[in-house]
mmJSON file of the N, C-alpha and C atoms, coordinates in Angstrom:
{"data_MODEL":{"atom_site":{
"group_PDB":["ATOM","ATOM","ATOM","ATOM","ATOM","ATOM","ATOM","ATOM","ATOM","ATOM","ATOM","ATOM","ATOM","ATOM","ATOM","ATOM","ATOM","ATOM","ATOM","ATOM","ATOM","ATOM","ATOM","ATOM","ATOM","ATOM","ATOM","ATOM","ATOM","ATOM","ATOM","ATOM","ATOM","ATOM","ATOM","ATOM","ATOM","ATOM","ATOM","ATOM","ATOM","ATOM","ATOM","ATOM","ATOM","ATOM","ATOM","ATOM","ATOM","ATOM","ATOM","ATOM","ATOM","ATOM","ATOM","ATOM","ATOM","ATOM","ATOM","ATOM","ATOM","ATOM","ATOM","ATOM","ATOM","ATOM","ATOM","ATOM","ATOM","ATOM","ATOM","ATOM","ATOM","ATOM","ATOM","ATOM","ATOM","ATOM","ATOM","ATOM","ATOM","ATOM","ATOM","ATOM","ATOM","ATOM","ATOM","ATOM","ATOM","ATOM","ATOM","ATOM","ATOM","ATOM","ATOM","ATOM","ATOM","ATOM","ATOM","ATOM","ATOM","ATOM","ATOM","ATOM","ATOM","ATOM","ATOM","ATOM","ATOM","ATOM","ATOM","ATOM","ATOM","ATOM","ATOM","ATOM","ATOM","ATOM","ATOM","ATOM","ATOM","ATOM","ATOM","ATOM","ATOM","ATOM","ATOM","ATOM","ATOM","ATOM","ATOM","ATOM","ATOM","ATOM","ATOM","ATOM","ATOM","ATOM","ATOM","ATOM","ATOM","ATOM","ATOM","ATOM","ATOM","ATOM","ATOM","ATOM","ATOM","ATOM","ATOM","ATOM","ATOM","ATOM","ATOM","ATOM","ATOM","ATOM","ATOM","ATOM","ATOM","ATOM","ATOM","ATOM","ATOM","ATOM","ATOM","ATOM","ATOM","ATOM","ATOM","ATOM","ATOM","ATOM","ATOM","ATOM","ATOM","ATOM","ATOM","ATOM","ATOM","ATOM","ATOM","ATOM","ATOM","ATOM","ATOM","ATOM","ATOM","ATOM","ATOM","ATOM","ATOM","ATOM","ATOM","ATOM","ATOM","ATOM"],
"id":[1,2,3,4,5,6,7,8,9,10,11,12,13,14,15,16,17,18,19,20,21,22,23,24,25,26,27,28,29,30,31,32,33,34,35,36,37,38,39,40,41,42,43,44,45,46,47,48,49,50,51,52,53,54,55,56,57,58,59,60,61,62,63,64,65,66,67,68,69,70,71,72,73,74,75,76,77,78,79,80,81,82,83,84,85,86,87,88,89,90,91,92,93,94,95,96,97,98,99,100,101,102,103,104,105,106,107,108,109,110,111,112,113,114,115,116,117,118,119,120,121,122,123,124,125,126,127,128,129,130,131,132,133,134,135,136,137,138,139,140,141,142,143,144,145,146,147,148,149,150,151,152,153,154,155,156,157,158,159,160,161,162,163,164,165,166,167,168,169,170,171,172,173,174,175,176,177,178,179,180,181,182,183,184,185,186,187,188,189,190,191,192,193,194,195,196,197,198],
"type_symbol":["N","C","C","N","C","C","N","C","C","N","C","C","N","C","C","N","C","C","N","C","C","N","C","C","N","C","C","N","C","C","N","C","C","N","C","C","N","C","C","N","C","C","N","C","C","N","C","C","N","C","C","N","C","C","N","C","C","N","C","C","N","C","C","N","C","C","N","C","C","N","C","C","N","C","C","N","C","C","N","C","C","N","C","C","N","C","C","N","C","C","N","C","C","N","C","C","N","C","C","N","C","C","N","C","C","N","C","C","N","C","C","N","C","C","N","C","C","N","C","C","N","C","C","N","C","C","N","C","C","N","C","C","N","C","C","N","C","C","N","C","C","N","C","C","N","C","C","N","C","C","N","C","C","N","C","C","N","C","C","N","C","C","N","C","C","N","C","C","N","C","C","N","C","C","N","C","C","N","C","C","N","C","C","N","C","C","N","C","C","N","C","C","N","C","C","N","C","C"],
"label_atom_id":["N","CA","C","N","CA","C","N","CA","C","N","CA","C","N","CA","C","N","CA","C","N","CA","C","N","CA","C","N","CA","C","N","CA","C","N","CA","C","N","CA","C","N","CA","C","N","CA","C","N","CA","C","N","CA","C","N","CA","C","N","CA","C","N","CA","C","N","CA","C","N","CA","C","N","CA","C","N","CA","C","N","CA","C","N","CA","C","N","CA","C","N","CA","C","N","CA","C","N","CA","C","N","CA","C","N","CA","C","N","CA","C","N","CA","C","N","CA","C","N","CA","C","N","CA","C","N","CA","C","N","CA","C","N","CA","C","N","CA","C","N","CA","C","N","CA","C","N","CA","C","N","CA","C","N","CA","C","N","CA","C","N","CA","C","N","CA","C","N","CA","C","N","CA","C","N","CA","C","N","CA","C","N","CA","C","N","CA","C","N","CA","C","N","CA","C","N","CA","C","N","CA","C","N","CA","C","N","CA","C","N","CA","C","N","CA","C","N","CA","C","N","CA","C","N","CA","C","N","CA","C"],
"label_alt_id":[null,null,null,null,null,null,null,null,null,null,null,null,null,null,null,null,null,null,null,null,null,null,null,null,null,null,null,null,null,null,null,null,null,null,null,null,null,null,null,null,null,null,null,null,null,null,null,null,null,null,null,null,null,null,null,null,null,null,null,null,null,null,null,null,null,null,null,null,null,null,null,null,null,null,null,null,null,null,null,null,null,null,null,null,null,null,null,null,null,null,null,null,null,null,null,null,null,null,null,null,null,null,null,null,null,null,null,null,null,null,null,null,null,null,null,null,null,null,null,null,null,null,null,null,null,null,null,null,null,null,null,null,null,null,null,null,null,null,null,null,null,null,null,null,null,null,null,null,null,null,null,null,null,null,null,null,null,null,null,null,null,null,null,null,null,null,null,null,null,null,null,null,null,null,null,null,null,null,null,null,null,null,null,null,null,null,null,null,null,null,null,null,null,null,null,null,null,null],
"label_comp_id":["MET","MET","MET","LEU","LEU","LEU","ARG","ARG","ARG","THR","THR","THR","VAL","VAL","VAL","GLY","GLY","GLY","ILE","ILE","ILE","LEU","LEU","LEU","SER","SER","SER","GLY","GLY","GLY","LEU","LEU","LEU","GLY","GLY","GLY","ILE","ILE","ILE","TYR","TYR","TYR","PHE","PHE","PHE","ALA","ALA","ALA","VAL","VAL","VAL","VAL","VAL","VAL","VAL","VAL","VAL","GLY","GLY","GLY","ILE","ILE","ILE","CYS","CYS","CYS","ILE","ILE","ILE","PHE","PHE","PHE","LEU","LEU","LEU","GLY","GLY","GLY","ASN","ASN","ASN","LEU","LEU","LEU","ALA","ALA","ALA","ASP","ASP","ASP","GLU","GLU","GLU","TYR","TYR","TYR","PHE","PHE","PHE","GLN","GLN","GLN","ILE","ILE","ILE","GLY","GLY","GLY","TYR","TYR","TYR","TYR","TYR","TYR","GLY","GLY","GLY","LYS","LYS","LYS","LEU","LEU","LEU","ALA","ALA","ALA","GLY","GLY","GLY","ILE","ILE","ILE","ILE","ILE","ILE","MET","MET","MET","GLY","GLY","GLY","PHE","PHE","PHE","PRO","PRO","PRO","ILE","ILE","ILE","ALA","ALA","ALA","ILE","ILE","ILE","TYR","TYR","TYR","SER","SER","SER","THR","THR","THR","TYR","TYR","TYR","ARG","ARG","ARG","GLN","GLN","GLN","LEU","LEU","LEU","LYS","LYS","LYS","SER","SER","SER","LEU","LEU","LEU","HIS","HIS","HIS","LEU","LEU","LEU","ASN","ASN","ASN","ASP","ASP","ASP"],
"label_asym_id":["A","A","A","A","A","A","A","A","A","A","A","A","A","A","A","A","A","A","A","A","A","A","A","A","A","A","A","A","A","A","A","A","A","A","A","A","A","A","A","A","A","A","A","A","A","A","A","A","A","A","A","A","A","A","A","A","A","A","A","A","A","A","A","A","A","A","A","A","A","A","A","A","A","A","A","A","A","A","A","A","A","A","A","A","A","A","A","A","A","A","A","A","A","A","A","A","A","A","A","A","A","A","A","A","A","A","A","A","A","A","A","A","A","A","A","A","A","A","A","A","A","A","A","A","A","A","A","A","A","A","A","A","A","A","A","A","A","A","A","A","A","A","A","A","A","A","A","A","A","A","A","A","A","A","A","A","A","A","A","A","A","A","A","A","A","A","A","A","A","A","A","A","A","A","A","A","A","A","A","A","A","A","A","A","A","A","A","A","A","A","A","A","A","A","A","A","A","A"],
"label_entity_id":["1","1","1","1","1","1","1","1","1","1","1","1","1","1","1","1","1","1","1","1","1","1","1","1","1","1","1","1","1","1","1","1","1","1","1","1","1","1","1","1","1","1","1","1","1","1","1","1","1","1","1","1","1","1","1","1","1","1","1","1","1","1","1","1","1","1","1","1","1","1","1","1","1","1","1","1","1","1","1","1","1","1","1","1","1","1","1","1","1","1","1","1","1","1","1","1","1","1","1","1","1","1","1","1","1","1","1","1","1","1","1","1","1","1","1","1","1","1","1","1","1","1","1","1","1","1","1","1","1","1","1","1","1","1","1","1","1","1","1","1","1","1","1","1","1","1","1","1","1","1","1","1","1","1","1","1","1","1","1","1","1","1","1","1","1","1","1","1","1","1","1","1","1","1","1","1","1","1","1","1","1","1","1","1","1","1","1","1","1","1","1","1","1","1","1","1","1","1"],
"label_seq_id":[1,1,1,2,2,2,3,3,3,4,4,4,5,5,5,6,6,6,7,7,7,8,8,8,9,9,9,10,10,10,11,11,11,12,12,12,13,13,13,14,14,14,15,15,15,16,16,16,17,17,17,18,18,18,19,19,19,20,20,20,21,21,21,22,22,22,23,23,23,24,24,24,25,25,25,26,26,26,27,27,27,28,28,28,29,29,29,30,30,30,31,31,31,32,32,32,33,33,33,34,34,34,35,35,35,36,36,36,37,37,37,38,38,38,39,39,39,40,40,40,41,41,41,42,42,42,43,43,43,44,44,44,45,45,45,46,46,46,47,47,47,48,48,48,49,49,49,50,50,50,51,51,51,52,52,52,53,53,53,54,54,54,55,55,55,56,56,56,57,57,57,58,58,58,59,59,59,60,60,60,61,61,61,62,62,62,63,63,63,64,64,64,65,65,65,66,66,66],
"pdbx_PDB_ins_code":[null,null,null,null,null,null,null,null,null,null,null,null,null,null,null,null,null,null,null,null,null,null,null,null,null,null,null,null,null,null,null,null,null,null,null,null,null,null,null,null,null,null,null,null,null,null,null,null,null,null,null,null,null,null,null,null,null,null,null,null,null,null,null,null,null,null,null,null,null,null,null,null,null,null,null,null,null,null,null,null,null,null,null,null,null,null,null,null,null,null,null,null,null,null,null,null,null,null,null,null,null,null,null,null,null,null,null,null,null,null,null,null,null,null,null,null,null,null,null,null,null,null,null,null,null,null,null,null,null,null,null,null,null,null,null,null,null,null,null,null,null,null,null,null,null,null,null,null,null,null,null,null,null,null,null,null,null,null,null,null,null,null,null,null,null,null,null,null,null,null,null,null,null,null,null,null,null,null,null,null,null,null,null,null,null,null,null,null,null,null,null,null,null,null,null,null,null,null],
"Cartn_x":[-19.539,-18.444,-18.818,-19.991,-20.41,-20.6,-21.073,-21.234,-19.877,-18.887,-17.536,-16.98,-17.131,-16.647,-17.373,-18.663,-19.434,-18.981,-18.737,-18.301,-16.9,-16.009,-14.629,-14.537,-15.373,-15.313,-15.862,-16.733,-17.306,-16.539,-15.503,-14.789,-14.081,-13.481,-12.783,-13.738,-14.872,-15.874,-16.426,-16.681,-17.188,-16.199,-14.93,-13.872,-13.855,-13.904,-13.865,-15.106,-16.254,-17.486,-17.443,-16.985,-16.923,-15.971,-14.79,-13.828,-14.386,-15.03,-15.613,-16.701,-17.529,-18.569,-17.943,-16.894,-16.226,-15.572,-14.985,-14.394,-15.489,-16.611,-17.733,-18.236,-18.395,-18.848,-17.819,-16.534,-15.494,-15.552,-15.861,-16.0,-17.18,-18.269,-19.407,-19.025,-18.24,-17.778,-16.862,-16.018,-15.153,-15.983,-17.01,-17.828,-18.655,-19.172,-20.036,-19.241,-18.124,-17.33,-16.217,-16.012,-14.969,-13.596,-13.186,-11.927,-10.85,-11.023,-10.009,-10.155,-9.046,-9.058,-9.05,-9.169,-9.067,-10.234,-11.379,-12.516,-12.288,-11.765,-11.447,-10.359,-9.37,-8.292,-8.84,-9.741,-10.376,-11.208,-11.865,-12.634,-11.755,-10.585,-9.645,-9.132,-8.737,-8.168,-9.199,-10.454,-11.501,-12.034,-12.002,-12.58,-11.818,-10.508,-9.724,-9.891,-9.778,-9.998,-11.419,-12.406,-13.787,-13.931,-13.375,-13.466,-12.698,-11.528,-10.737,-11.467,-12.031,-12.731,-13.964,-14.767,-15.955,-15.605,-14.518,-14.066,-13.63,-12.919,-12.499,-13.708,-14.734,-15.938,-16.636,-16.68,-17.311,-16.533,-15.211,-14.405,-14.479,-14.534,-14.632,-15.965,-17.049,-18.343,-18.418,-17.746,-17.702,-16.994,-15.905,-15.116,-15.889,-16.619,-17.331,-18.545,-19.15,-20.368,-20.106,-18.873,-18.58,-18.618],
"Cartn_y":[-17.207,-16.85,-17.108,-16.678,-16.884,-18.363,-19.104,-20.554,-21.206,-20.782,-21.324,-21.015,-19.801,-19.402,-20.187,-20.391,-21.143,-22.588,-23.218,-24.604,-24.729,-23.868,-23.943,-23.664,-22.774,-22.472,-23.629,-24.442,-25.547,-26.85,-26.906,-28.157,-28.657,-27.771,-28.185,-28.752,-28.103,-28.586,-29.925,-30.05,-31.295,-32.432,-32.158,-33.151,-33.629,-32.687,-33.037,-33.823,-33.482,-34.188,-35.624,-35.832,-37.189,-38.061,-37.545,-38.307,-38.535,-37.532,-37.67,-38.737,-38.803,-39.83,-41.218,-41.357,-42.659,-43.069,-42.117,-42.425,-42.796,-42.089,-42.414,-43.829,-44.185,-45.538,-46.579,-46.248,-47.148,-47.319,-46.249,-46.322,-47.22,-47.109,-47.998,-49.458,-49.71,-51.078,-51.548,-50.647,-50.99,-51.456,-50.679,-51.003,-52.27,-52.458,-53.606,-54.908,-54.902,-56.117,-56.255,-55.229,-55.203,-55.56,-54.768,-55.051,-54.008,-53.246,-52.251,-51.011,-50.525,-49.3,-49.567,-50.813,-51.146,-50.596,-50.456,-49.875,-48.412,-47.661,-46.253,-46.122,-46.996,-46.983,-47.274,-48.225,-48.521,-47.335,-46.646,-45.455,-44.36,-44.181,-43.172,-43.571,-44.833,-45.304,-45.24,-45.519,-45.459,-44.044,-43.227,-41.887,-40.936,-40.964,-40.033,-40.274,-41.502,-41.686,-41.345,-41.648,-41.298,-39.782,-39.061,-37.601,-37.0,-37.541,-37.02,-37.259,-38.45,-38.753,-37.876,-37.716,-36.886,-35.419,-34.957,-33.591,-33.429,-34.411,-34.379,-34.323,-35.119,-35.111,-33.762,-33.148,-31.834,-30.798,-30.832,-29.858,-30.091,-31.343,-31.669,-31.186,-31.394,-30.937,-29.408,-28.784,-27.32,-26.786,-27.429,-26.978,-27.191,-28.286,-28.59,-27.701,-27.218,-26.426,-24.941,-24.498,-23.066,-22.66],
"Cartn_z":[-59.02,-58.131,-56.656,-56.257,-54.867,-54.554,-55.533,-55.33,-55.093,-55.849,-55.698,-54.318,-53.875,-52.553,-51.461,-51.625,-50.649,-50.544,-51.691,-51.676,-51.102,-51.502,-51.013,-49.52,-49.011,-47.58,-46.743,-47.305,-46.559,-46.673,-47.502,-47.714,-46.458,-45.709,-44.484,-43.455,-43.312,-42.372,-42.844,-44.142,-44.701,-44.473,-44.716,-44.53,-43.077,-42.136,-40.716,-40.297,-40.833,-40.48,-40.987,-42.225,-42.777,-41.961,-41.654,-40.859,-39.453,-38.884,-37.552,-37.5,-38.528,-38.572,-38.662,-39.47,-39.582,-38.261,-37.548,-36.248,-35.247,-35.29,-34.403,-34.654,-35.934,-36.261,-35.831,-35.964,-35.476,-33.974,-33.266,-31.817,-31.427,-32.171,-31.914,-32.143,-33.181,-33.436,-32.312,-31.794,-30.656,-29.466,-29.166,-28.002,-28.21,-29.404,-29.658,-29.714,-30.441,-30.61,-29.571,-28.752,-27.724,-28.313,-29.304,-30.01,-29.72,-28.663,-28.324,-29.186,-29.698,-30.495,-31.998,-32.412,-33.83,-34.656,-34.079,-34.79,-35.112,-34.142,-34.394,-35.442,-35.358,-36.345,-37.742,-37.837,-39.128,-39.599,-38.679,-39.033,-39.597,-38.997,-39.501,-40.873,-41.006,-42.273,-43.397,-43.086,-44.113,-44.3,-43.259,-43.326,-44.227,-44.172,-44.98,-46.481,-46.979,-48.421,-48.868,-48.029,-48.376,-48.477,-47.506,-47.508,-48.687,-48.984,-50.105,-51.422,-51.597,-52.838,-53.014,-51.939,-52.094,-52.294,-51.679,-51.914,-53.361,-53.888,-55.285,-56.214,-55.93,-56.767,-56.733,-55.557,-55.452,-56.245,-56.133,-56.873,-58.376,-58.785,-60.211,-60.772,-60.062,-60.546,-60.555,-59.648,-59.599,-60.833,-61.221,-62.371,-63.676,-63.794,-65.038,-65.242,-64.158,-64.286,-64.514,-64.457,-64.659,-66.094],
"occupancy":[1.0,1.0,1.0,1.0,1.0,1.0,1.0,1.0,1.0,1.0,1.0,1.0,1.0,1.0,1.0,1.0,1.0,1.0,1.0,1.0,1.0,1.0,1.0,1.0,1.0,1.0,1.0,1.0,1.0,1.0,1.0,1.0,1.0,1.0,1.0,1.0,1.0,1.0,1.0,1.0,1.0,1.0,1.0,1.0,1.0,1.0,1.0,1.0,1.0,1.0,1.0,1.0,1.0,1.0,1.0,1.0,1.0,1.0,1.0,1.0,1.0,1.0,1.0,1.0,1.0,1.0,1.0,1.0,1.0,1.0,1.0,1.0,1.0,1.0,1.0,1.0,1.0,1.0,1.0,1.0,1.0,1.0,1.0,1.0,1.0,1.0,1.0,1.0,1.0,1.0,1.0,1.0,1.0,1.0,1.0,1.0,1.0,1.0,1.0,1.0,1.0,1.0,1.0,1.0,1.0,1.0,1.0,1.0,1.0,1.0,1.0,1.0,1.0,1.0,1.0,1.0,1.0,1.0,1.0,1.0,1.0,1.0,1.0,1.0,1.0,1.0,1.0,1.0,1.0,1.0,1.0,1.0,1.0,1.0,1.0,1.0,1.0,1.0,1.0,1.0,1.0,1.0,1.0,1.0,1.0,1.0,1.0,1.0,1.0,1.0,1.0,1.0,1.0,1.0,1.0,1.0,1.0,1.0,1.0,1.0,1.0,1.0,1.0,1.0,1.0,1.0,1.0,1.0,1.0,1.0,1.0,1.0,1.0,1.0,1.0,1.0,1.0,1.0,1.0,1.0,1.0,1.0,1.0,1.0,1.0,1.0,1.0,1.0,1.0,1.0,1.0,1.0,1.0,1.0,1.0,1.0,1.0,1.0],
"B_iso_or_equiv":[0.0,0.0,0.0,0.0,0.0,0.0,0.0,0.0,0.0,0.0,0.0,0.0,0.0,0.0,0.0,0.0,0.0,0.0,0.0,0.0,0.0,0.0,0.0,0.0,0.0,0.0,0.0,0.0,0.0,0.0,0.0,0.0,0.0,0.0,0.0,0.0,0.0,0.0,0.0,0.0,0.0,0.0,0.0,0.0,0.0,0.0,0.0,0.0,0.0,0.0,0.0,0.0,0.0,0.0,0.0,0.0,0.0,0.0,0.0,0.0,0.0,0.0,0.0,0.0,0.0,0.0,0.0,0.0,0.0,0.0,0.0,0.0,0.0,0.0,0.0,0.0,0.0,0.0,0.0,0.0,0.0,0.0,0.0,0.0,0.0,0.0,0.0,0.0,0.0,0.0,0.0,0.0,0.0,0.0,0.0,0.0,0.0,0.0,0.0,0.0,0.0,0.0,0.0,0.0,0.0,0.0,0.0,0.0,0.0,0.0,0.0,0.0,0.0,0.0,0.0,0.0,0.0,0.0,0.0,0.0,0.0,0.0,0.0,0.0,0.0,0.0,0.0,0.0,0.0,0.0,0.0,0.0,0.0,0.0,0.0,0.0,0.0,0.0,0.0,0.0,0.0,0.0,0.0,0.0,0.0,0.0,0.0,0.0,0.0,0.0,0.0,0.0,0.0,0.0,0.0,0.0,0.0,0.0,0.0,0.0,0.0,0.0,0.0,0.0,0.0,0.0,0.0,0.0,0.0,0.0,0.0,0.0,0.0,0.0,0.0,0.0,0.0,0.0,0.0,0.0,0.0,0.0,0.0,0.0,0.0,0.0,0.0,0.0,0.0,0.0,0.0,0.0,0.0,0.0,0.0,0.0,0.0,0.0],
"pdbx_formal_charge":[null,null,null,null,null,null,null,null,null,null,null,null,null,null,null,null,null,null,null,null,null,null,null,null,null,null,null,null,null,null,null,null,null,null,null,null,null,null,null,null,null,null,null,null,null,null,null,null,null,null,null,null,null,null,null,null,null,null,null,null,null,null,null,null,null,null,null,null,null,null,null,null,null,null,null,null,null,null,null,null,null,null,null,null,null,null,null,null,null,null,null,null,null,null,null,null,null,null,null,null,null,null,null,null,null,null,null,null,null,null,null,null,null,null,null,null,null,null,null,null,null,null,null,null,null,null,null,null,null,null,null,null,null,null,null,null,null,null,null,null,null,null,null,null,null,null,null,null,null,null,null,null,null,null,null,null,null,null,null,null,null,null,null,null,null,null,null,null,null,null,null,null,null,null,null,null,null,null,null,null,null,null,null,null,null,null,null,null,null,null,null,null,null,null,null,null,null,null],
"auth_seq_id":[1,1,1,2,2,2,3,3,3,4,4,4,5,5,5,6,6,6,7,7,7,8,8,8,9,9,9,10,10,10,11,11,11,12,12,12,13,13,13,14,14,14,15,15,15,16,16,16,17,17,17,18,18,18,19,19,19,20,20,20,21,21,21,22,22,22,23,23,23,24,24,24,25,25,25,26,26,26,27,27,27,28,28,28,29,29,29,30,30,30,31,31,31,32,32,32,33,33,33,34,34,34,35,35,35,36,36,36,37,37,37,38,38,38,39,39,39,40,40,40,41,41,41,42,42,42,43,43,43,44,44,44,45,45,45,46,46,46,47,47,47,48,48,48,49,49,49,50,50,50,51,51,51,52,52,52,53,53,53,54,54,54,55,55,55,56,56,56,57,57,57,58,58,58,59,59,59,60,60,60,61,61,61,62,62,62,63,63,63,64,64,64,65,65,65,66,66,66],
"auth_comp_id":["MET","MET","MET","LEU","LEU","LEU","ARG","ARG","ARG","THR","THR","THR","VAL","VAL","VAL","GLY","GLY","GLY","ILE","ILE","ILE","LEU","LEU","LEU","SER","SER","SER","GLY","GLY","GLY","LEU","LEU","LEU","GLY","GLY","GLY","ILE","ILE","ILE","TYR","TYR","TYR","PHE","PHE","PHE","ALA","ALA","ALA","VAL","VAL","VAL","VAL","VAL","VAL","VAL","VAL","VAL","GLY","GLY","GLY","ILE","ILE","ILE","CYS","CYS","CYS","ILE","ILE","ILE","PHE","PHE","PHE","LEU","LEU","LEU","GLY","GLY","GLY","ASN","ASN","ASN","LEU","LEU","LEU","ALA","ALA","ALA","ASP","ASP","ASP","GLU","GLU","GLU","TYR","TYR","TYR","PHE","PHE","PHE","GLN","GLN","GLN","ILE","ILE","ILE","GLY","GLY","GLY","TYR","TYR","TYR","TYR","TYR","TYR","GLY","GLY","GLY","LYS","LYS","LYS","LEU","LEU","LEU","ALA","ALA","ALA","GLY","GLY","GLY","ILE","ILE","ILE","ILE","ILE","ILE","MET","MET","MET","GLY","GLY","GLY","PHE","PHE","PHE","PRO","PRO","PRO","ILE","ILE","ILE","ALA","ALA","ALA","ILE","ILE","ILE","TYR","TYR","TYR","SER","SER","SER","THR","THR","THR","TYR","TYR","TYR","ARG","ARG","ARG","GLN","GLN","GLN","LEU","LEU","LEU","LYS","LYS","LYS","SER","SER","SER","LEU","LEU","LEU","HIS","HIS","HIS","LEU","LEU","LEU","ASN","ASN","ASN","ASP","ASP","ASP"],
"auth_asym_id":["A","A","A","A","A","A","A","A","A","A","A","A","A","A","A","A","A","A","A","A","A","A","A","A","A","A","A","A","A","A","A","A","A","A","A","A","A","A","A","A","A","A","A","A","A","A","A","A","A","A","A","A","A","A","A","A","A","A","A","A","A","A","A","A","A","A","A","A","A","A","A","A","A","A","A","A","A","A","A","A","A","A","A","A","A","A","A","A","A","A","A","A","A","A","A","A","A","A","A","A","A","A","A","A","A","A","A","A","A","A","A","A","A","A","A","A","A","A","A","A","A","A","A","A","A","A","A","A","A","A","A","A","A","A","A","A","A","A","A","A","A","A","A","A","A","A","A","A","A","A","A","A","A","A","A","A","A","A","A","A","A","A","A","A","A","A","A","A","A","A","A","A","A","A","A","A","A","A","A","A","A","A","A","A","A","A","A","A","A","A","A","A","A","A","A","A","A","A"],
"auth_atom_id":["N","CA","C","N","CA","C","N","CA","C","N","CA","C","N","CA","C","N","CA","C","N","CA","C","N","CA","C","N","CA","C","N","CA","C","N","CA","C","N","CA","C","N","CA","C","N","CA","C","N","CA","C","N","CA","C","N","CA","C","N","CA","C","N","CA","C","N","CA","C","N","CA","C","N","CA","C","N","CA","C","N","CA","C","N","CA","C","N","CA","C","N","CA","C","N","CA","C","N","CA","C","N","CA","C","N","CA","C","N","CA","C","N","CA","C","N","CA","C","N","CA","C","N","CA","C","N","CA","C","N","CA","C","N","CA","C","N","CA","C","N","CA","C","N","CA","C","N","CA","C","N","CA","C","N","CA","C","N","CA","C","N","CA","C","N","CA","C","N","CA","C","N","CA","C","N","CA","C","N","CA","C","N","CA","C","N","CA","C","N","CA","C","N","CA","C","N","CA","C","N","CA","C","N","CA","C","N","CA","C","N","CA","C","N","CA","C","N","CA","C","N","CA","C","N","CA","C","N","CA","C"],
"pdbx_PDB_model_num":[1,1,1,1,1,1,1,1,1,1,1,1,1,1,1,1,1,1,1,1,1,1,1,1,1,1,1,1,1,1,1,1,1,1,1,1,1,1,1,1,1,1,1,1,1,1,1,1,1,1,1,1,1,1,1,1,1,1,1,1,1,1,1,1,1,1,1,1,1,1,1,1,1,1,1,1,1,1,1,1,1,1,1,1,1,1,1,1,1,1,1,1,1,1,1,1,1,1,1,1,1,1,1,1,1,1,1,1,1,1,1,1,1,1,1,1,1,1,1,1,1,1,1,1,1,1,1,1,1,1,1,1,1,1,1,1,1,1,1,1,1,1,1,1,1,1,1,1,1,1,1,1,1,1,1,1,1,1,1,1,1,1,1,1,1,1,1,1,1,1,1,1,1,1,1,1,1,1,1,1,1,1,1,1,1,1,1,1,1,1,1,1,1,1,1,1,1,1]
}}}
């Protein structure tokens, strides 16, 4: 029970960190390739599916181990 509460309480923070890292990497690509805001946009577009998929995997493993 406590493990479940711990994982569920950290999901929002985990989601924000994953998307934030992707946006940061997109910003680095913007600066390196001088492509305007397209790197950040790519970071957002790639960050959300990555975060959703990893959150799904965490929840699925949580359900199977109970």
